[in-house]
Backbone atoms as SQL, in Angstrom:
CREATE TABLE atoms (id INTEGER PRIMARY KEY, chain TEXT, resi INTEGER, resn TEXT, atom TEXT, x REAL, y REAL, z REAL);
INSERT INTO atoms VALUES
  (1, 'A', 1, 'UNK', 'N', -21.508, 128.802, 72.485),
  (2, 'A', 1, 'UNK', 'CA', -21.423, 127.746, 71.784),
  (3, 'A', 1, 'UNK', 'C', -21.744, 127.144, 70.348),
  (4, 'A', 2, 'UNK', 'N', -22.142, 128.275, 69.642),
  (5, 'A', 2, 'UNK', 'CA', -22.890, 128.217, 68.738),
  (6, 'A', 2, 'UNK', 'C', -21.517, 127.595, 67.433),
  (7, 'A', 3, 'UNK', 'N', -20.064, 128.609, 68.492),
  (8, 'A', 3, 'UNK', 'CA', -18.837, 127.610, 67.738),
  (9, 'A', 3, 'UNK', 'C', -18.682, 126.425, 68.122),
  (10, 'A', 4, 'UNK', 'N', -19.395, 125.926, 69.221),
  (11, 'A', 4, 'UNK', 'CA', -18.957, 124.650, 69.275),
  (12, 'A', 4, 'UNK', 'C', -20.238, 123.337, 68.175),
  (13, 'A', 5, 'UNK', 'N', -21.201, 124.031, 68.759),
  (14, 'A', 5, 'UNK', 'CA', -21.881, 123.240, 67.586),
  (15, 'A', 5, 'UNK', 'C', -21.846, 123.713, 66.241),
  (16, 'A', 6, 'UNK', 'N', -20.948, 124.934, 65.676),
  (17, 'A', 6, 'UNK', 'CA', -20.691, 124.378, 64.599),
  (18, 'A', 6, 'UNK', 'C', -19.408, 123.226, 64.126),
  (19, 'A', 7, 'UNK', 'N', -18.583, 123.754, 65.502),
  (20, 'A', 7, 'UNK', 'CA', -17.634, 122.512, 64.340),
  (21, 'A', 7, 'UNK', 'C', -17.876, 121.490, 64.733),
  (22, 'A', 8, 'UNK', 'N', -18.767, 120.754, 65.950),
  (23, 'A', 8, 'UNK', 'CA', -19.405, 119.504, 65.781),
  (24, 'A', 8, 'UNK', 'C', -20.745, 119.289, 64.518),
  (25, 'A', 9, 'UNK', 'N', -20.890, 119.569, 63.695),
  (26, 'A', 9, 'UNK', 'CA', -22.456, 119.887, 62.642),
  (27, 'A', 9, 'UNK', 'C', -20.857, 119.712, 61.899),
  (28, 'A', 10, 'UNK', 'N', -19.445, 120.021, 61.193),
  (29, 'A', 10, 'UNK', 'CA', -18.783, 119.802, 60.881),
  (30, 'A', 10, 'UNK', 'C', -18.212, 118.857, 60.779),
  (31, 'A', 11, 'UNK', 'N', -17.867, 117.877, 62.119),
  (32, 'A', 11, 'UNK', 'CA', -16.724, 116.735, 62.332),
  (33, 'A', 11, 'UNK', 'C', -18.118, 115.373, 61.494),
  (34, 'A', 12, 'UNK', 'N', -19.173, 115.937, 61.746),
  (35, 'A', 12, 'UNK', 'CA', -20.155, 115.264, 61.216),
  (36, 'A', 12, 'UNK', 'C', -20.822, 115.255, 60.275),
  (37, 'A', 13, 'UNK', 'N', -20.201, 116.035, 59.974),
  (38, 'A', 13, 'UNK', 'CA', -20.692, 116.139, 57.644),
  (39, 'A', 13, 'UNK', 'C', -19.710, 115.805, 57.222),
  (40, 'A', 14, 'UNK', 'N', -18.236, 116.517, 58.148),
  (41, 'A', 14, 'UNK', 'CA', -16.183, 115.035, 57.584),
  (42, 'A', 14, 'UNK', 'C', -16.875, 113.564, 57.062),
  (43, 'A', 15, 'UNK', 'N', -18.059, 113.008, 58.632),
  (44, 'A', 15, 'UNK', 'CA', -17.653, 111.851, 58.625),
  (45, 'A', 15, 'UNK', 'C', -19.301, 110.844, 57.936),
  (46, 'A', 16, 'UNK', 'N', -19.843, 112.141, 57.997),
  (47, 'A', 16, 'UNK', 'CA', -21.437, 111.430, 57.363),
  (48, 'A', 16, 'UNK', 'C', -21.492, 111.855, 56.545),
  (49, 'A', 17, 'UNK', 'N', -21.372, 112.668, 55.319),
  (50, 'A', 17, 'UNK', 'CA', -21.650, 113.124, 54.548),
  (51, 'A', 17, 'UNK', 'C', -23.607, 113.419, 53.992),
  (52, 'A', 18, 'UNK', 'N', -24.189, 111.980, 54.257),
  (53, 'A', 18, 'UNK', 'CA', -25.692, 112.796, 53.885),
  (54, 'A', 18, 'UNK', 'C', -25.910, 113.020, 55.657),
  (55, 'A', 19, 'UNK', 'N', -25.618, 113.399, 56.823),
  (56, 'A', 19, 'UNK', 'CA', -26.062, 113.913, 57.370),
  (57, 'A', 19, 'UNK', 'C', -26.719, 114.987, 57.611),
  (58, 'A', 20, 'UNK', 'N', -27.554, 115.868, 58.326),
  (59, 'A', 20, 'UNK', 'CA', -28.844, 116.809, 58.060),
  (60, 'A', 20, 'UNK', 'C', -30.190, 117.292, 59.073),
  (61, 'A', 21, 'UNK', 'N', -29.845, 118.620, 59.365),
  (62, 'A', 21, 'UNK', 'CA', -30.641, 118.292, 60.277),
  (63, 'A', 21, 'UNK', 'C', -32.751, 118.489, 59.760),
  (64, 'A', 22, 'UNK', 'N', -33.180, 117.698, 60.389),
  (65, 'A', 22, 'UNK', 'CA', -35.060, 117.839, 59.814),
  (66, 'A', 22, 'UNK', 'C', -36.286, 119.165, 60.127),
  (67, 'A', 23, 'UNK', 'N', -36.972, 119.337, 59.845),
  (68, 'A', 23, 'UNK', 'CA', -38.044, 120.591, 59.883),
  (69, 'A', 23, 'UNK', 'C', -37.811, 120.102, 61.956),
  (70, 'A', 24, 'UNK', 'N', -37.591, 118.897, 62.631),
  (71, 'A', 24, 'UNK', 'CA', -38.408, 118.950, 63.993),
  (72, 'A', 24, 'UNK', 'C', -37.270, 119.107, 64.926),
  (73, 'A', 25, 'UNK', 'N', -36.134, 120.052, 63.900),
  (74, 'A', 25, 'UNK', 'CA', -35.352, 119.543, 64.767),
  (75, 'A', 25, 'UNK', 'C', -34.208, 118.795, 65.389),
  (76, 'A', 26, 'UNK', 'N', -34.105, 118.337, 64.574),
  (77, 'A', 26, 'UNK', 'CA', -33.051, 116.504, 65.121),
  (78, 'A', 26, 'UNK', 'C', -31.846, 116.235, 64.101),
  (79, 'A', 27, 'UNK', 'N', -31.216, 116.566, 64.934),
  (80, 'A', 27, 'UNK', 'CA', -29.994, 116.028, 63.220),
  (81, 'A', 27, 'UNK', 'C', -29.876, 115.116, 63.234),
  (82, 'A', 28, 'UNK', 'N', -29.872, 114.945, 62.246),
  (83, 'A', 28, 'UNK', 'CA', -30.536, 113.086, 61.570),
  (84, 'A', 28, 'UNK', 'C', -28.723, 112.908, 61.483),
  (85, 'A', 29, 'UNK', 'N', -27.671, 112.379, 61.625),
  (86, 'A', 29, 'UNK', 'CA', -26.998, 111.948, 61.172),
  (87, 'A', 29, 'UNK', 'C', -26.272, 111.084, 61.038),
  (88, 'A', 30, 'UNK', 'N', -26.828, 109.249, 60.695),
  (89, 'A', 30, 'UNK', 'CA', -26.863, 108.550, 59.919),
  (90, 'A', 30, 'UNK', 'C', -28.423, 107.960, 59.367),
  (91, 'A', 31, 'UNK', 'N', -29.101, 108.765, 58.332),
  (92, 'A', 31, 'UNK', 'CA', -29.862, 109.063, 57.963),
  (93, 'A', 31, 'UNK', 'C', -30.498, 107.154, 57.593),
  (94, 'A', 32, 'UNK', 'N', -29.719, 105.790, 57.478),
  (95, 'A', 32, 'UNK', 'CA', -29.548, 105.000, 57.154),
  (96, 'A', 32, 'UNK', 'C', -29.808, 104.168, 58.269),
  (97, 'A', 33, 'UNK', 'N', -28.784, 104.234, 59.127),
  (98, 'A', 33, 'UNK', 'CA', -29.501, 103.298, 60.845),
  (99, 'A', 33, 'UNK', 'C', -30.088, 103.890, 61.461),
  (100, 'A', 34, 'UNK', 'N', -30.848, 105.354, 61.119),
  (101, 'A', 34, 'UNK', 'CA', -31.889, 105.967, 62.413),
  (102, 'A', 34, 'UNK', 'C', -30.698, 106.853, 63.542),
  (103, 'A', 35, 'UNK', 'N', -29.456, 107.161, 63.366),
  (104, 'A', 35, 'UNK', 'CA', -28.669, 107.516, 64.614),
  (105, 'A', 35, 'UNK', 'C', -29.375, 109.388, 63.973),
  (106, 'A', 36, 'UNK', 'N', -29.813, 109.577, 65.318),
  (107, 'A', 36, 'UNK', 'CA', -30.278, 111.540, 65.688),
  (108, 'A', 36, 'UNK', 'C', -30.225, 111.193, 67.058),
  (109, 'A', 37, 'UNK', 'N', -29.942, 113.163, 67.217),
  (110, 'A', 37, 'UNK', 'CA', -30.720, 113.196, 68.383),
  (111, 'A', 37, 'UNK', 'C', -31.280, 114.976, 68.009),
  (112, 'A', 38, 'UNK', 'N', -31.993, 115.319, 69.189),
  (113, 'A', 38, 'UNK', 'CA', -32.513, 116.398, 69.091),
  (114, 'A', 38, 'UNK', 'C', -31.383, 117.285, 69.413),
  (115, 'A', 39, 'UNK', 'N', -31.965, 119.228, 68.969),
  (116, 'A', 39, 'UNK', 'CA', -30.421, 119.317, 68.924),
  (117, 'A', 39, 'UNK', 'C', -31.933, 120.872, 70.074),
  (118, 'A', 40, 'UNK', 'N', -33.185, 121.028, 70.376),
  (119, 'A', 40, 'UNK', 'CA', -33.201, 121.258, 71.235),
  (120, 'A', 40, 'UNK', 'C', -32.663, 121.256, 72.837),
  (121, 'A', 41, 'UNK', 'N', -33.283, 122.543, 73.034),
  (122, 'A', 41, 'UNK', 'CA', -32.838, 122.738, 75.208),
  (123, 'A', 41, 'UNK', 'C', -31.099, 122.971, 75.364),
  (124, 'A', 42, 'UNK', 'N', -30.564, 123.151, 74.253),
  (125, 'A', 42, 'UNK', 'CA', -29.539, 122.909, 74.454),
  (126, 'A', 42, 'UNK', 'C', -28.448, 124.531, 74.777),
  (127, 'A', 43, 'UNK', 'N', -28.063, 124.901, 75.853),
  (128, 'A', 43, 'UNK', 'CA', -28.013, 125.689, 76.164),
  (129, 'A', 43, 'UNK', 'C', -26.621, 126.634, 76.615),
  (130, 'A', 44, 'UNK', 'N', -25.432, 125.559, 75.951),
  (131, 'A', 44, 'UNK', 'CA', -23.987, 125.366, 76.639),
  (132, 'A', 44, 'UNK', 'C', -23.299, 124.478, 75.654),
  (133, 'A', 45, 'UNK', 'N', -21.412, 124.631, 76.142),
  (134, 'A', 45, 'UNK', 'CA', -21.353, 123.591, 75.490),
  (135, 'A', 45, 'UNK', 'C', -21.720, 122.388, 75.891),
  (136, 'A', 46, 'UNK', 'N', -21.360, 122.424, 77.370),
  (137, 'A', 46, 'UNK', 'CA', -21.485, 121.323, 78.604),
  (138, 'A', 46, 'UNK', 'C', -23.093, 120.018, 77.707),
  (139, 'A', 47, 'UNK', 'N', -24.051, 121.540, 77.791),
  (140, 'A', 47, 'UNK', 'CA', -25.104, 119.919, 77.130),
  (141, 'A', 47, 'UNK', 'C', -25.302, 119.834, 75.839),
  (142, 'A', 48, 'UNK', 'N', -23.867, 120.390, 74.590),
  (143, 'A', 48, 'UNK', 'CA', -24.410, 119.696, 73.751),
  (144, 'A', 48, 'UNK', 'C', -23.229, 118.141, 74.311),
  (145, 'A', 49, 'UNK', 'N', -22.127, 118.192, 75.079),
  (146, 'A', 49, 'UNK', 'CA', -21.338, 116.915, 75.161),
  (147, 'A', 49, 'UNK', 'C', -21.743, 115.442, 75.771),
  (148, 'A', 50, 'UNK', 'N', -23.265, 116.334, 76.941),
  (149, 'A', 50, 'UNK', 'CA', -23.973, 115.483, 78.041),
  (150, 'A', 50, 'UNK', 'C', -24.248, 115.047, 76.126),
  (151, 'A', 51, 'UNK', 'N', -25.055, 115.939, 75.383),
  (152, 'A', 51, 'UNK', 'CA', -26.149, 114.623, 73.941),
  (153, 'A', 51, 'UNK', 'C', -25.379, 113.947, 73.031),
  (154, 'A', 52, 'UNK', 'N', -23.696, 114.685, 73.122),
  (155, 'A', 52, 'UNK', 'CA', -23.143, 113.772, 72.292),
  (156, 'A', 52, 'UNK', 'C', -23.033, 112.040, 73.255),
  (157, 'A', 53, 'UNK', 'N', -22.844, 112.484, 74.547),
  (158, 'A', 53, 'UNK', 'CA', -22.186, 111.067, 75.022),
  (159, 'A', 53, 'UNK', 'C', -23.525, 110.222, 75.012),
  (160, 'A', 54, 'UNK', 'N', -24.612, 111.068, 75.517),
  (161, 'A', 54, 'UNK', 'CA', -26.628, 110.552, 75.672),
  (162, 'A', 54, 'UNK', 'C', -26.015, 109.535, 74.071),
  (163, 'A', 55, 'UNK', 'N', -26.278, 110.193, 73.083),
  (164, 'A', 55, 'UNK', 'CA', -26.398, 109.380, 72.358),
  (165, 'A', 55, 'UNK', 'C', -25.733, 108.807, 71.078),
  (166, 'A', 56, 'UNK', 'N', -24.839, 108.938, 70.736),
  (167, 'A', 56, 'UNK', 'CA', -23.876, 108.235, 70.350),
  (168, 'A', 56, 'UNK', 'C', -22.782, 107.584, 70.914),
  (169, 'A', 57, 'UNK', 'N', -23.108, 107.475, 72.239),
  (170, 'A', 57, 'UNK', 'CA', -22.277, 106.384, 73.299),
  (171, 'A', 57, 'UNK', 'C', -22.426, 105.038, 72.585),
  (172, 'A', 58, 'UNK', 'N', -23.560, 104.640, 72.579),
  (173, 'A', 58, 'UNK', 'CA', -24.707, 103.284, 71.741),
  (174, 'A', 58, 'UNK', 'C', -24.095, 102.859, 70.683),
  (175, 'A', 59, 'UNK', 'N', -24.466, 104.049, 69.437),
  (176, 'A', 59, 'UNK', 'CA', -23.654, 103.613, 68.170),
  (177, 'A', 59, 'UNK', 'C', -22.337, 103.420, 67.882),
  (178, 'A', 60, 'UNK', 'N', -21.045, 103.656, 69.351),
  (179, 'A', 60, 'UNK', 'CA', -20.247, 104.015, 68.702),
  (180, 'A', 60, 'UNK', 'C', -19.489, 102.209, 69.389),
  (181, 'A', 61, 'UNK', 'N', -20.568, 101.949, 70.297),
  (182, 'A', 61, 'UNK', 'CA', -20.116, 100.382, 70.366),
  (183, 'A', 61, 'UNK', 'C', -20.313, 98.873, 70.218),
  (184, 'A', 62, 'UNK', 'N', -21.492, 98.987, 69.553),
  (185, 'A', 62, 'UNK', 'CA', -22.990, 98.378, 69.613),
  (186, 'A', 62, 'UNK', 'C', -23.775, 98.640, 68.002),
  (187, 'A', 63, 'UNK', 'N', -24.847, 97.953, 68.032),
  (188, 'A', 63, 'UNK', 'CA', -26.396, 97.746, 67.520),
  (189, 'A', 63, 'UNK', 'C', -25.466, 98.456, 65.591),
  (190, 'A', 64, 'UNK', 'N', -24.703, 98.218, 65.437),
  (191, 'A', 64, 'UNK', 'CA', -24.589, 98.972, 63.891),
  (192, 'A', 64, 'UNK', 'C', -23.664, 98.345, 63.455),
  (193, 'A', 65, 'UNK', 'N', -23.372, 98.345, 62.491),
  (194, 'A', 65, 'UNK', 'CA', -22.106, 97.451, 61.676),
  (195, 'A', 65, 'UNK', 'C', -20.964, 98.366, 62.244),
  (196, 'A', 66, 'UNK', 'N', -19.849, 97.428, 62.478),
  (197, 'A', 66, 'UNK', 'CA', -18.600, 98.101, 62.059),
  (198, 'A', 66, 'UNK', 'C', -18.149, 99.205, 61.510),
  (199, 'A', 67, 'UNK', 'N', -18.401, 98.881, 60.052),
  (200, 'A', 67, 'UNK', 'CA', -18.056, 100.457, 60.389),
  (201, 'A', 67, 'UNK', 'C', -18.288, 101.258, 60.430),
  (202, 'A', 68, 'UNK', 'N', -19.953, 100.853, 60.709),
  (203, 'A', 68, 'UNK', 'CA', -20.458, 102.352, 61.146),
  (204, 'A', 68, 'UNK', 'C', -19.707, 102.808, 62.781),
  (205, 'A', 69, 'UNK', 'N', -19.902, 102.243, 63.193),
  (206, 'A', 69, 'UNK', 'CA', -19.693, 102.583, 64.713),
  (207, 'A', 69, 'UNK', 'C', -17.810, 103.459, 64.836),
  (208, 'A', 70, 'UNK', 'N', -17.727, 102.481, 64.090),
  (209, 'A', 70, 'UNK', 'CA', -15.576, 102.666, 64.615),
  (210, 'A', 70, 'UNK', 'C', -15.783, 104.774, 63.396),
  (211, 'A', 71, 'UNK', 'N', -17.759, 105.185, 62.776),
  (212, 'A', 71, 'UNK', 'CA', -17.142, 106.166, 62.072),
  (213, 'A', 71, 'UNK', 'C', -18.380, 107.250, 63.272),
  (214, 'A', 72, 'UNK', 'N', -18.886, 106.399, 63.521),
  (215, 'A', 72, 'UNK', 'CA', -19.476, 107.312, 65.498),
  (216, 'A', 72, 'UNK', 'C', -18.262, 107.882, 66.821),
  (217, 'A', 73, 'UNK', 'N', -17.660, 106.774, 66.927),
  (218, 'A', 73, 'UNK', 'CA', -16.796, 106.797, 67.717),
  (219, 'A', 73, 'UNK', 'C', -15.914, 107.260, 66.848),
  (220, 'A', 74, 'UNK', 'N', -15.234, 107.917, 65.329),
  (221, 'A', 74, 'UNK', 'CA', -14.679, 108.963, 65.259),
  (222, 'A', 74, 'UNK', 'C', -15.124, 110.237, 65.505),
  (223, 'A', 75, 'UNK', 'N', -16.482, 110.218, 65.170),
  (224, 'A', 75, 'UNK', 'CA', -17.087, 111.490, 65.538),
  (225, 'A', 75, 'UNK', 'C', -16.791, 112.350, 67.738),
  (226, 'A', 76, 'UNK', 'N', -17.256, 111.423, 67.525),
  (227, 'A', 76, 'UNK', 'CA', -17.257, 111.392, 69.959),
  (228, 'A', 76, 'UNK', 'C', -16.272, 112.008, 70.037),
  (229, 'A', 77, 'UNK', 'N', -14.688, 110.839, 69.460),
  (230, 'A', 77, 'UNK', 'CA', -13.973, 111.512, 70.154),
  (231, 'A', 77, 'UNK', 'C', -13.430, 112.576, 69.056),
  (232, 'A', 78, 'UNK', 'N', -12.804, 112.642, 67.782),
  (233, 'A', 78, 'UNK', 'CA', -12.594, 113.824, 67.186),
  (234, 'A', 78, 'UNK', 'C', -13.694, 115.342, 68.108),
  (235, 'A', 79, 'UNK', 'N', -14.770, 115.735, 68.243),
  (236, 'A', 79, 'UNK', 'CA', -15.888, 116.441, 69.614),
  (237, 'A', 79, 'UNK', 'C', -15.634, 116.895, 71.216),
  (238, 'A', 80, 'UNK', 'N', -15.596, 115.072, 71.107),
  (239, 'A', 80, 'UNK', 'CA', -15.432, 115.299, 72.407),
  (240, 'A', 80, 'UNK', 'C', -13.540, 115.844, 73.158),
  (241, 'A', 81, 'UNK', 'N', -11.928, 115.800, 72.084),
  (242, 'A', 81, 'UNK', 'CA', -11.034, 115.090, 71.726),
  (243, 'A', 81, 'UNK', 'C', -10.540, 114.234, 72.701),
  (244, 'A', 82, 'UNK', 'N', -11.152, 113.227, 72.682),
  (245, 'A', 82, 'UNK', 'CA', -10.654, 112.352, 73.475),
  (246, 'A', 82, 'UNK', 'C', -9.680, 111.238, 72.363),
  (247, 'A', 83, 'UNK', 'N', -9.582, 109.911, 73.165),
  (248, 'A', 83, 'UNK', 'CA', -8.740, 108.786, 71.969),
  (249, 'A', 83, 'UNK', 'C', -9.667, 107.897, 73.191),
  (250, 'A', 84, 'UNK', 'N', -10.715, 107.955, 72.798),
  (251, 'A', 84, 'UNK', 'CA', -11.388, 106.127, 73.783),
  (252, 'A', 84, 'UNK', 'C', -11.925, 104.545, 72.402),
  (253, 'A', 85, 'UNK', 'N', -11.948, 103.922, 73.109),
  (254, 'A', 85, 'UNK', 'CA', -11.628, 102.055, 72.687),
  (255, 'A', 85, 'UNK', 'C', -13.211, 101.950, 72.595),
  (256, 'A', 86, 'UNK', 'N', -13.954, 101.299, 71.406),
  (257, 'A', 86, 'UNK', 'CA', -14.648, 100.682, 71.611),
  (258, 'A', 86, 'UNK', 'C', -15.321, 100.046, 72.467),
  (259, 'A', 87, 'UNK', 'N', -14.424, 99.541, 73.810),
  (260, 'A', 87, 'UNK', 'CA', -14.203, 98.724, 75.101),
  (261, 'A', 87, 'UNK', 'C', -14.796, 99.791, 75.981),
  (262, 'A', 88, 'UNK', 'N', -13.762, 100.823, 76.221),
  (263, 'A', 88, 'UNK', 'CA', -13.826, 101.937, 76.810),
  (264, 'A', 88, 'UNK', 'C', -15.979, 102.951, 76.336),
  (265, 'A', 89, 'UNK', 'N', -16.026, 102.680, 75.600),
  (266, 'A', 89, 'UNK', 'CA', -17.726, 103.261, 75.024),
  (267, 'A', 89, 'UNK', 'C', -18.904, 102.368, 75.459),
  (268, 'A', 90, 'UNK', 'N', -17.845, 101.676, 75.654),
  (269, 'A', 90, 'UNK', 'CA', -19.061, 100.156, 75.730),
  (270, 'A', 90, 'UNK', 'C', -19.882, 100.639, 77.481),
  (271, 'A', 91, 'UNK', 'N', -18.636, 101.205, 79.098),
  (272, 'A', 91, 'UNK', 'CA', -18.458, 101.570, 79.714),
  (273, 'A', 91, 'UNK', 'C', -19.733, 102.610, 79.848),
  (274, 'A', 92, 'UNK', 'N', -18.525, 103.503, 78.691),
  (275, 'A', 92, 'UNK', 'CA', -19.227, 104.559, 78.788),
  (276, 'A', 92, 'UNK', 'C', -21.064, 104.671, 78.277),
  (277, 'A', 93, 'UNK', 'N', -21.300, 103.526, 77.898),
  (278, 'A', 93, 'UNK', 'CA', -22.127, 103.600, 77.350),
  (279, 'A', 93, 'UNK', 'C', -23.674, 102.947, 78.069),
  (280, 'A', 94, 'UNK', 'N', -22.964, 102.461, 79.275),
  (281, 'A', 94, 'UNK', 'CA', -23.202, 101.274, 80.338),
  (282, 'A', 94, 'UNK', 'C', -24.008, 101.741, 81.330),
  (283, 'A', 95, 'UNK', 'N', -23.186, 103.232, 81.935),
  (284, 'A', 95, 'UNK', 'CA', -23.352, 104.177, 83.050),
  (285, 'A', 95, 'UNK', 'C', -24.095, 105.677, 82.310),
  (286, 'A', 96, 'UNK', 'N', -23.671, 106.139, 81.318),
  (287, 'A', 96, 'UNK', 'CA', -24.675, 107.180, 80.797),
  (288, 'A', 96, 'UNK', 'C', -25.355, 107.319, 79.136),
  (289, 'A', 97, 'UNK', 'N', -25.311, 105.431, 79.566),
  (290, 'A', 97, 'UNK', 'CA', -25.569, 106.425, 77.509),
  (291, 'A', 97, 'UNK', 'C', -27.664, 106.223, 77.846),
  (292, 'A', 98, 'UNK', 'N', -28.446, 106.604, 76.703),
  (293, 'A', 98, 'UNK', 'CA', -29.376, 107.182, 76.387),
  (294, 'A', 98, 'UNK', 'C', -29.913, 107.912, 77.701),
  (295, 'A', 99, 'UNK', 'N', -29.387, 109.188, 78.497),
  (296, 'A', 99, 'UNK', 'CA', -29.008, 110.574, 78.937),
  (297, 'A', 99, 'UNK', 'C', -29.382, 109.571, 80.537),
  (298, 'A', 100, 'UNK', 'N', -29.550, 108.461, 80.853),
  (299, 'A', 100, 'UNK', 'CA', -29.774, 107.915, 81.885),
  (300, 'A', 100, 'UNK', 'C', -29.097, 108.629, 83.517),
  (301, 'A', 101, 'UNK', 'N', -28.018, 109.178, 83.454),
  (302, 'A', 101, 'UNK', 'CA', -27.457, 109.308, 84.523),
  (303, 'A', 101, 'UNK', 'C', -26.785, 111.144, 84.090),
  (304, 'A', 102, 'UNK', 'N', -27.481, 112.029, 83.813),
  (305, 'A', 102, 'UNK', 'CA', -27.155, 113.666, 83.977),
  (306, 'A', 102, 'UNK', 'C', -26.064, 113.606, 84.822),
  (307, 'A', 103, 'UNK', 'N', -25.593, 113.841, 86.255),
  (308, 'A', 103, 'UNK', 'CA', -25.496, 114.624, 87.063),
  (309, 'A', 103, 'UNK', 'C', -23.928, 113.611, 86.701),
  (310, 'A', 104, 'UNK', 'N', -23.633, 112.267, 86.824),
  (311, 'A', 104, 'UNK', 'CA', -22.645, 111.437, 86.265),
  (312, 'A', 104, 'UNK', 'C', -22.443, 111.966, 85.269),
  (313, 'A', 105, 'UNK', 'N', -22.917, 112.212, 84.277),
  (314, 'A', 105, 'UNK', 'CA', -22.562, 112.101, 82.931),
  (315, 'A', 105, 'UNK', 'C', -22.076, 114.046, 82.862),
  (316, 'A', 106, 'UNK', 'N', -22.882, 114.634, 83.688),
  (317, 'A', 106, 'UNK', 'CA', -21.307, 115.809, 83.998),
  (318, 'A', 106, 'UNK', 'C', -20.111, 116.053, 84.872),
  (319, 'A', 107, 'UNK', 'N', -20.362, 115.416, 86.334),
  (320, 'A', 107, 'UNK', 'CA', -19.415, 114.803, 86.591),
  (321, 'A', 107, 'UNK', 'C', -18.208, 114.248, 86.052),
  (322, 'A', 108, 'UNK', 'N', -18.331, 113.615, 84.978),
  (323, 'A', 108, 'UNK', 'CA', -17.988, 112.729, 83.974),
  (324, 'A', 108, 'UNK', 'C', -17.045, 113.853, 83.058),
  (325, 'A', 109, 'UNK', 'N', -17.104, 114.713, 82.178),
  (326, 'A', 109, 'UNK', 'CA', -17.217, 115.525, 81.403),
  (327, 'A', 109, 'UNK', 'C', -15.919, 116.478, 82.064),
  (328, 'A', 110, 'UNK', 'N', -16.557, 116.863, 83.576),
  (329, 'A', 110, 'UNK', 'CA', -15.244, 117.867, 84.165),
  (330, 'A', 110, 'UNK', 'C', -14.863, 117.187, 85.120),
  (331, 'A', 111, 'UNK', 'N', -14.577, 116.279, 84.680),
  (332, 'A', 111, 'UNK', 'CA', -13.413, 115.496, 85.543),
  (333, 'A', 111, 'UNK', 'C', -12.005, 115.300, 84.133),
  (334, 'A', 112, 'UNK', 'N', -12.709, 115.906, 83.031),
  (335, 'A', 112, 'UNK', 'CA', -11.292, 115.203, 82.392),
  (336, 'A', 112, 'UNK', 'C', -11.758, 113.994, 81.671),
  (337, 'A', 113, 'UNK', 'N', -12.992, 113.335, 81.610),
  (338, 'A', 113, 'UNK', 'CA', -13.605, 111.876, 81.333),
  (339, 'A', 113, 'UNK', 'C', -12.405, 111.144, 81.740),
  (340, 'A', 114, 'UNK', 'N', -12.825, 111.016, 83.808),
  (341, 'A', 114, 'UNK', 'CA', -11.530, 109.309, 83.907),
  (342, 'A', 114, 'UNK', 'C', -12.990, 108.657, 84.261),
  (343, 'A', 115, 'UNK', 'N', -12.799, 107.822, 83.892),
  (344, 'A', 115, 'UNK', 'CA', -13.787, 106.518, 83.472),
  (345, 'A', 115, 'UNK', 'C', -13.707, 106.042, 84.685),
  (346, 'A', 116, 'UNK', 'N', -12.559, 106.172, 85.997),
  (347, 'A', 116, 'UNK', 'CA', -12.561, 105.508, 87.509),
  (348, 'A', 116, 'UNK', 'C', -14.494, 106.018, 88.322),
  (349, 'A', 117, 'UNK', 'N', -15.066, 107.232, 87.792),
  (350, 'A', 117, 'UNK', 'CA', -15.693, 107.557, 87.884),
  (351, 'A', 117, 'UNK', 'C', -17.042, 106.539, 87.440),
  (352, 'A', 118, 'UNK', 'N', -17.120, 106.027, 86.407),
  (353, 'A', 118, 'UNK', 'CA', -18.095, 104.928, 85.573),
  (354, 'A', 118, 'UNK', 'C', -18.052, 103.394, 86.282),
  (355, 'A', 119, 'UNK', 'N', -16.141, 103.275, 87.092),
  (356, 'A', 119, 'UNK', 'CA', -15.837, 101.433, 87.855),
  (357, 'A', 119, 'UNK', 'C', -16.894, 102.037, 88.957),
  (358, 'A', 120, 'UNK', 'N', -17.652, 102.470, 89.718),
  (359, 'A', 120, 'UNK', 'CA', -17.296, 102.213, 91.165),
  (360, 'A', 120, 'UNK', 'C', -18.299, 101.597, 91.555);
């Protein structure tokens, strides 16, 4: 878990140099756009992947400038070792964003990111 977290933090820092972890153990990825998530309660690499999908899927496809959408998508794709498009990320956000369906998110990850699981 620690190695994967360190790898993720390196990816974030490369894409968003102003990122930091605050005193509440929140990873502030883009301070200007208030993009962040809590680092508490993550026990495994799977938890981190779920958190990335849950909280970075939206800014990867909507809600912020195209410049930052592209950068958020780069963080997600680099970390997950995927090549999702903005349209695919919109589908992911619809079904998994905001941690609305953790069980489906786990199934999605364990399937190797099979988008057909989300279109049922």
